[in-house]
N, C-alpha and C positions, 0 to 999 in steps of 0.2 A: 299734522298727524294723519297717517294713512289708515284707512279702514280696511280691516281684514274681510275677505269674502268667505265668511263662515256660514254654511247652510243652516237654516233653521228647520226644525221639525216640531210639529204641534202635538205629536203623540208621545209615546213612552220611549224611554231609553234604558239600556242596561249598561252599567259601568263595571268592568272587571278585566280579568286577564283572558285573552283569547286562547282556547285550548285545542282548537282544530275542528274537524268535521267527522261525521260518521254516517254511513249509509244503512238504512233499515229496510229490509224486505218485508212487505206485508203478506197477508194470506192471499192465496189465489182466489179470484172471483169466479162466478159461474161460467165464464168463458176460459178459465185457466190463466188469465192475465194476472201477473203479480205487480203490484204498485211498489215503487221504490221511493223512499223519502230521504232527502239529504238534510241533516241537521248540523248546525254549528254550535259549539259549546263555549260558554263564558263562565269562568269561575269567579265567584264572589265570596268574600269573607263576611262572616257574621259572628257575633258573640253568642256562644252556647253556654251550657251549664258548666263545662269544664275548660273554658277558654275559647280561643278563636277556632271556628270550624269553617270548612269550605263547602259551598254548594255549587252545583253546575246548573246554569240556566241554559236550556236548549231552545234554539230557534229554528223553525223549518225554513229552508232556503227554497224558494219557489223555482219552478222550471224556467221561468223567465229570467230570474237572476242567475241561474246556472248558465243559461245560454249567453248571458252578458259577461261571463267570466268572473263573477264575484267570488266563487270558492278559491280560485287561484290567487286573487288579490288578497283574500283573507289569509291564505296559507303563508304569505310573506310576513304576516303580522303575528304568527304563532308565538305564544308566551310573552306577548306585549300587552300592556295596559291599553284598553280600547273602550270606546263608547259606541254602541250600536242602536239604531232606532228599530222598534218593533211594534207590532200590534197583536192583540190576542182575541181569540174566539172561545167563548164558553160553550160547551156542548153537553148534552145529556143523552145517554143511550138507554137501552132496556135494562141493563144491569149496573151501569156506572155513569159517572159524569166527570168532567174535568175541564181544563183550560189548555188550549194549544196556542203557542206563541210563534209568530211568523216574523222573519226578518223583513223590515219595511223596504219598499222600493227606493226610498230616499237614501239608502245606503250607497247608491250609485253616485250621489253627490259628494259623499265623504271619501270614497276610495278612488 
């Protein structure tokens, strides 16, 4: 029996249908520079009060992963069932708080 070379990831994974990427432009900073953030979206189904509902989980794609061509590799998988590794950071601001999810570098082992 041959063993498959399946990479392992000790963190979190999201399983769903890959829906694509979107680019978000941030507010200009004090130097007039605008930060751009690239997200990928994974749709997941959950049971709601009126049947099955779809949620989109968004993962930030780091500049390092962009330079490695990960968005192009993911684009080939659009509308396909996929499992992606991610990590999250909890943050608190002056007026709000939340969680930002990031595509893990281990995605390079999968794609």
